[in-house]
C-alpha positions in Angstrom: 189.3 151.3 116.4 189.6 149.7 113.0 189.5 152.1 110.0 188.8 150.5 107.4 189.9 152.0 104.3 188.0 148.5 102.2 185.6 146.2 103.0 185.8 143.8 105.8 186.4 140.8 104.4 184.4 137.5 106.2 185.1 133.8 104.9 182.9 131.9 106.0 183.0 128.1 106.1 179.7 126.9 105.7 177.7 124.7 104.5 174.2 124.6 104.4 173.1 126.9 101.4 169.9 128.1 103.1 172.3 130.0 106.3 174.9 130.7 103.4 171.8 132.6 101.9 170.1 134.0 105.2 173.9 135.1 105.6 174.4 137.0 102.8 170.8 138.9 102.8 171.5 139.6 107.0 175.4 141.2 106.0 173.8 143.4 103.0 170.8 145.0 105.6 173.3 145.0 108.2 177.3 145.5 107.4 177.4 147.4 104.1 181.1 147.5 104.6 181.6 143.9 104.5 182.3 140.8 102.1 181.8 137.7 102.4 183.4 134.7 101.0 182.0 131.5 101.3 183.7 127.3 101.5 181.7 124.8 101.4 184.0 122.6 104.4 187.0 122.3 106.2 189.1 121.5 103.5 188.7 124.3 101.2 189.0 126.7 104.2 192.6 125.3 104.4 193.6 125.6 101.0 192.4 129.1 101.0 193.7 130.1 103.8 196.6 129.0 101.9 196.9 130.5 98.7 195.7 126.9 96.9 192.2 127.5 95.6 190.9 130.7 94.6 187.2 130.9 95.0 185.0 132.0 92.3 184.6 136.3 91.8 187.6 136.6 93.3 189.7 138.5 91.0 191.5 140.2 93.7 192.5 137.4 95.9 191.4 138.6 98.8 189.8 135.9 100.6 192.8 134.1 100.9 193.8 136.6 103.5 191.0 137.5 105.0 189.8 139.6 108.3 187.9 137.6 110.6 186.7 134.0 109.5 183.6 132.3 110.5 183.2 129.2 110.9 180.6 126.3 110.9 182.0 123.2 113.6 179.2 120.0 111.2 180.9 120.2 108.1 181.8 117.6 105.5 185.6 116.7 104.5 186.9 118.5 107.7 185.0 119.4 109.9 185.1 122.9 111.5 187.1 121.7 115.1 189.9 120.5 112.7 190.0 123.4 110.6 190.0 125.4 113.8 193.2 123.4 114.6 194.3 124.1 111.8 194.0 127.8 111.6 195.3 128.0 115.0 198.3 126.2 115.1 199.8 127.9 111.4 201.5 131.0 112.2 201.0 132.3 109.1 196.6 131.9 110.4 196.7 132.2 113.7 196.0 136.2 114.3 193.1 135.5 111.8 190.1 135.9 114.6 188.8 132.8 113.7 184.6 132.9 115.4 182.4 129.7 115.2 179.2 130.6 114.4 177.3 126.8 114.4 174.0 125.4 116.0 175.5 123.1 118.9 175.6 124.6 122.0 177.0 122.2 123.5 179.6 122.7 126.4 181.7 120.2 125.2 182.2 121.7 121.6 182.5 125.7 123.4 185.6 124.6 125.4 187.2 122.5 122.6 186.3 125.8 120.8 187.7 128.1 123.0 191.0 126.1 124.2 191.6 125.4 120.9 192.1 129.1 120.2 188.4 130.5 119.1 188.4 134.0 118.7 184.2 133.8 119.9 181.7 131.5 120.1 177.9 132.1 118.6 175.0 129.2 118.5 173.1 130.1 115.5 170.0 132.4 115.7 166.6 130.0 115.4 164.9 133.1 113.5 166.1 135.5 110.6 165.7 138.7 113.1 168.1 136.9 115.7 170.7 136.9 113.1 169.9 140.2 112.5 171.1 141.2 115.8 173.8 139.1 115.6 175.5 140.4 112.5 174.7 144.1 114.2 176.8 142.8 117.2 179.3 140.8 115.8 179.9 144.0 113.2 180.1 146.4 115.2 182.2 144.7 117.6 185.3 143.4 114.5 184.7 146.5 113.0 184.1 149.4 114.6 186.0 148.5 118.1 188.7 146.2 118.0 191.9 146.8 116.2 192.7 143.5 113.7 196.2 143.3 112.0 196.4 144.5 109.1 196.2 142.0 105.8 199.4 139.8 105.4 199.7 137.9 102.3 200.9 134.6 103.7 203.0 133.8 100.7 205.6 136.3 101.9 
């Protein structure tokens, strides 16, 4: 069981502003111990994870060593598939649980993501109530069921 002394830091790579808003509301409603940090594309995701870019409002620099990554596949500049390869091929980043959360239910995408090292693959639900259910089950599993590695400073 994960004994949280601080909020669960979730770095969300999502380019759609409507999806970001819905996720913010759903997590606020269903996971009071979660803190979301948003990036808009795969390039920004990797820059934040490498400590090369600090997000607005992240004065503690928590976002560059998140407990979880939620990764959309279809983003500009570097898509989620490419970002997943970068994360899982980097020894400093590969232990961060990375959950693909995307509109694609394509079998090739699902297979590719798991082969690349995704820890879970979730097709975004079409309704807000469905999103609430996903957030509830996702946070129940990742907050109370599993034991996550201790947050690491990737610059050590």
